[in-house]
C-alpha positions as CSV (number, residue, x, y, z in Angstrom):
1,M,57.4,-10.3,12.4
2,I,55.9,-8.2,9.0
3,I,54.4,-11.2,7.6
4,R,52.9,-11.8,11.8
5,I,51.6,-7.4,11.8
6,I,50.0,-8.0,7.8
7,C,48.2,-10.9,8.8
8,S,46.9,-9.6,12.3
9,A,46.0,-6.1,10.4
10,L,44.1,-8.7,7.5
11,F,42.1,-10.4,10.9
12,V,41.0,-7.2,12.1
13,L,39.9,-5.7,8.5
14,A,38.0,-9.3,8.3
15,A,36.6,-9.3,11.3
16,M,35.2,-5.5,10.7
17,A,33.6,-6.5,7.1
18,A,32.3,-9.5,9.1
19,Y,30.6,-7.2,11.8
20,G,29.8,-4.3,9.7
21,G,27.6,-6.9,7.3
22,A,25.5,-8.3,10.7
23,T,24.8,-4.6,11.4
24,D,24.0,-3.9,7.5
25,K,21.1,-6.2,7.8
26,P,17.9,-4.6,7.4
27,D,15.7,-5.0,10.3
28,P,12.1,-5.4,9.4
29,E,10.7,-4.5,13.0
30,K,12.7,-1.1,12.9
31,W,11.7,-0.5,9.7
32,L,8.0,-1.1,10.6
33,R,8.4,1.2,13.5
34,Q,9.6,3.9,11.5
35,A,7.1,3.7,8.3
36,E,4.3,3.7,11.4
37,A,6.0,7.0,12.8
38,A,5.6,8.4,9.3
39,Y,2.5,7.7,8.8
40,H,1.4,8.7,12.1
41,R,2.2,12.1,11.4
42,V,-0.2,11.9,8.2
43,T,-4.1,13.7,8.8
44,S,-5.0,13.8,5.0
45,Y,-3.7,13.3,1.8
46,T,-4.8,13.4,-1.9
47,A,-3.5,11.2,-4.6
48,V,-4.1,9.7,-7.7
49,F,-4.6,5.4,-7.1
50,H,-3.6,3.0,-9.3
51,K,-5.1,-0.6,-8.4
52,Q,-4.7,-4.2,-10.2
53,Q,-6.2,-7.2,-8.8
54,R,-6.1,-10.6,-9.8
55,V,-9.8,-12.1,-9.0
56,A,-10.7,-16.0,-9.6
57,G,-7.2,-16.6,-11.3
58,K,-7.7,-13.4,-13.8
59,L,-5.8,-10.5,-14.0
60,L,-8.1,-7.3,-14.1
61,P,-7.7,-4.3,-16.0
62,A,-5.5,-1.5,-14.0
63,E,-8.0,1.2,-12.3
64,T,-6.7,5.1,-12.2
65,I,-8.4,6.9,-9.1
66,F,-8.1,10.1,-8.0
67,L,-8.6,10.0,-4.1
68,K,-9.0,11.8,-0.9
69,C,-8.4,10.5,2.2
70,R,-9.1,11.5,5.9
71,K,-7.9,9.3,9.0
72,K,-10.4,10.9,11.6
73,P,-13.0,10.3,10.7
74,F,-12.1,7.9,8.3
75,S,-13.6,8.9,5.2
76,L,-12.8,8.5,1.7
77,Y,-13.7,10.0,-2.0
78,M,-12.6,8.1,-5.3
79,K,-13.2,9.2,-8.7
80,W,-12.7,6.9,-11.5
81,M,-10.3,8.9,-14.2
82,K,-10.4,6.7,-16.7
83,A,-12.4,3.6,-18.6
84,P,-14.0,1.8,-18.4
85,H,-15.6,3.2,-14.9
86,K,-14.5,6.5,-16.0
87,G,-17.0,9.3,-14.5
88,S,-18.0,7.0,-11.5
89,E,-17.6,8.5,-7.8
90,L,-18.1,7.2,-4.3
91,L,-18.3,8.3,-1.1
92,Y,-17.7,7.1,2.5
93,V,-17.2,7.9,5.8
94,A,-17.3,6.3,9.0
95,G,-20.2,6.6,11.0
96,W,-22.2,8.3,8.2
97,N,-25.2,7.2,5.9
98,E,-25.5,4.0,8.0
99,D,-21.6,3.1,7.4
100,R,-22.8,2.6,3.7
101,I,-21.0,4.1,0.9
102,R,-22.9,6.3,-1.6
103,A,-22.2,5.9,-5.1
104,H,-22.7,6.2,-8.3
105,R,-21.5,4.7,-12.1
106,G,-20.1,7.0,-14.8
107,G,-21.7,7.5,-18.8
108,M,-25.7,7.0,-19.1
109,L,-25.9,5.8,-15.5
110,R,-24.2,8.6,-13.5
111,F,-27.6,10.2,-12.6
112,I,-28.7,6.8,-10.2
113,T,-26.7,7.0,-7.1
114,R,-27.1,4.1,-4.7
115,N,-26.0,3.5,-0.8
116,L,-24.3,0.2,-0.8
117,D,-22.8,-2.2,2.2
118,P,-19.1,-1.5,1.5
119,T,-19.1,-5.4,1.5
120,D,-22.2,-5.7,-1.3
121,P,-21.8,-9.0,-3.3
122,G,-22.0,-6.8,-6.0
123,L,-19.1,-4.2,-5.4
124,M,-17.4,-7.5,-3.9
125,A,-17.6,-9.4,-7.6
126,G,-14.7,-7.5,-9.2
127,N,-12.5,-7.0,-5.8
128,L,-10.3,-9.1,-3.2
129,R,-11.2,-6.4,-0.6
130,P,-14.0,-3.8,0.1
131,V,-13.5,-0.6,-1.1
132,T,-13.0,0.5,2.6
133,S,-9.2,-0.9,2.6
134,T,-8.4,1.4,0.4
135,G,-5.4,3.8,1.2
136,I,-2.0,4.5,2.3
137,G,-2.6,3.2,5.7
138,Y,-4.3,0.0,4.7
139,L,-1.2,-0.5,2.7
140,L,1.2,-0.1,6.1
141,Q,-1.3,-2.2,8.2
142,T,-1.4,-5.1,5.7
143,V,2.5,-5.0,5.3
144,A,3.0,-5.1,9.1
145,I,0.8,-8.0,9.7
146,N,2.6,-10.4,7.4
147,I,5.9,-9.3,8.2
148,R,5.1,-9.2,12.1
149,K,3.3,-13.0,11.6
150,A,6.4,-14.2,10.0
151,I,9.1,-12.7,12.2
152,K,6.7,-14.4,15.0
153,V,7.1,-18.2,13.5
154,G,10.5,-17.3,12.1
155,E,9.9,-17.6,8.4
156,L,10.6,-13.8,7.4
157,T,13.1,-13.2,4.5
158,F,13.3,-9.1,4.8
159,S,15.8,-7.5,2.0
160,E,16.6,-4.7,0.7
161,R,16.7,-4.0,-3.4
162,G,18.4,-0.9,-4.2
163,Q,16.7,2.3,-5.1
164,E,13.7,3.1,-7.9
165,T,12.4,6.4,-9.2
166,V,8.8,5.7,-9.0
167,Y,6.1,8.0,-9.7
168,G,8.8,10.7,-9.9
169,R,9.9,9.7,-6.0
170,N,12.8,8.6,-5.2
171,T,11.8,5.4,-3.3
172,Q,13.3,2.1,-1.8
173,V,12.8,-1.3,-2.6
174,L,12.0,-3.8,-0.3
175,E,11.5,-7.6,-0.5
176,V,9.4,-9.5,1.7
177,V,9.0,-13.3,1.3
178,V,7.6,-16.0,2.8
179,P,8.0,-19.7,2.5
180,K,6.1,-21.2,-0.6
181,E,4.9,-23.8,1.1
182,R,3.3,-21.1,3.9
183,A,1.7,-18.9,1.5
184,E,-1.8,-19.3,2.0
185,D,-1.0,-18.6,5.9
186,Y,-0.3,-14.7,4.6
187,D,-1.5,-12.7,2.0
188,G,0.7,-13.3,-0.4
189,Y,4.0,-15.1,-1.0
190,R,6.3,-12.4,-1.8
191,Y,5.6,-8.7,-1.3
192,V,7.8,-5.8,-3.1
193,I,7.3,-2.9,-1.7
194,N,8.4,0.8,-2.7
195,Q,9.1,3.5,0.2
196,D,9.3,7.3,-0.5
197,V,12.9,7.8,0.7
198,E,12.1,11.2,2.0
199,S,8.7,10.8,4.0
200,K,9.2,6.8,4.7
201,I,5.5,6.6,3.1
202,L,4.8,3.6,1.2
203,V,3.7,4.2,-1.9
204,R,3.5,0.8,-4.0
205,I,3.1,-2.6,-3.2
206,R,3.1,-5.6,-5.6
207,V,1.8,-9.0,-3.9
208,Y,3.0,-12.0,-5.5
209,G,0.9,-15.7,-5.1
210,R,3.3,-18.9,-4.5
211,D,3.2,-19.5,-8.5
212,D,5.0,-16.0,-8.6
213,Q,2.2,-14.1,-10.6
214,L,1.0,-10.7,-9.4
215,V,-1.9,-10.9,-7.1
216,E,-2.4,-7.2,-6.2
217,N,-0.4,-4.3,-6.9
218,Y,-1.4,-0.9,-5.5
219,G,0.0,2.5,-6.3
220,Y,-0.1,6.1,-4.9
221,E,0.7,8.9,-7.6
222,N,0.8,12.8,-6.9
223,L,0.9,11.8,-3.3
224,N,0.1,15.1,-1.4
225,L,0.3,14.7,1.9
226,G,0.0,18.1,2.9
227,A,-3.5,18.1,1.9
228,L,-6.1,20.2,3.8
229,L,-9.4,18.1,3.6
230,T,-12.3,19.5,5.2
231,D,-15.7,18.3,5.7
232,A,-16.9,19.4,2.5
233,D,-14.5,17.2,0.6
234,F,-16.7,14.4,1.7
235,D,-20.2,15.9,1.5
236,P,-22.2,14.8,-1.5
237,E,-23.6,18.0,-1.9
238,N,-20.3,19.5,-2.9
239,P,-20.5,21.1,-5.9
240,E,-17.6,19.0,-8.0
241,Y,-19.5,16.3,-7.3
242,H,-22.3,14.3,-8.7
243,F,-24.2,12.4,-6.3
């Protein structure tokens, strides 16, 4: 009788463990909806933007950029903080300046201001994406497109990898993997995402190719989601700028 009771108890515990394991498996669609809801509440922000890309097979030096971003109308102000582009500035406001960016380099060329299409070949020469694809919103959009595409065809591996401190923030690490043989159908083969535990905002993403080499690395340090930005922050006549 005692043995039967013990066996029954072990069976129940095993069933509970199996059930708990199934429910603990992260749901990528639910996770995306929560991340999108968190970003929906953001209207404007500032950050130190870290960017590194592999272009034409070569991993370029990391760039460090002070960033101001407003969602409506979509607006960007960027100022490069470190060499080799230190002092360069860029402005973009959707619908302004014929939808062109206004930019100048740092150093001796800082007095030469140009108006360029975001996809101008000169701008794209050292970039995988146009500058208008900058921001935490685009980061989330890229992840969402790739995850939902993989979910639809049943080839997504989505897992939690614990927590990690990034830029002084406590973040949840998530990994997204698609089959290597299908990597060309996506922006990459493997994505490592750092999501701020408190705000649920994505603060860093690293994208790896099918050879598992780093292709893209974007991070947002000193992220101020409460920054109240105005038209003056995106005005070339702002006395703090040098356009």
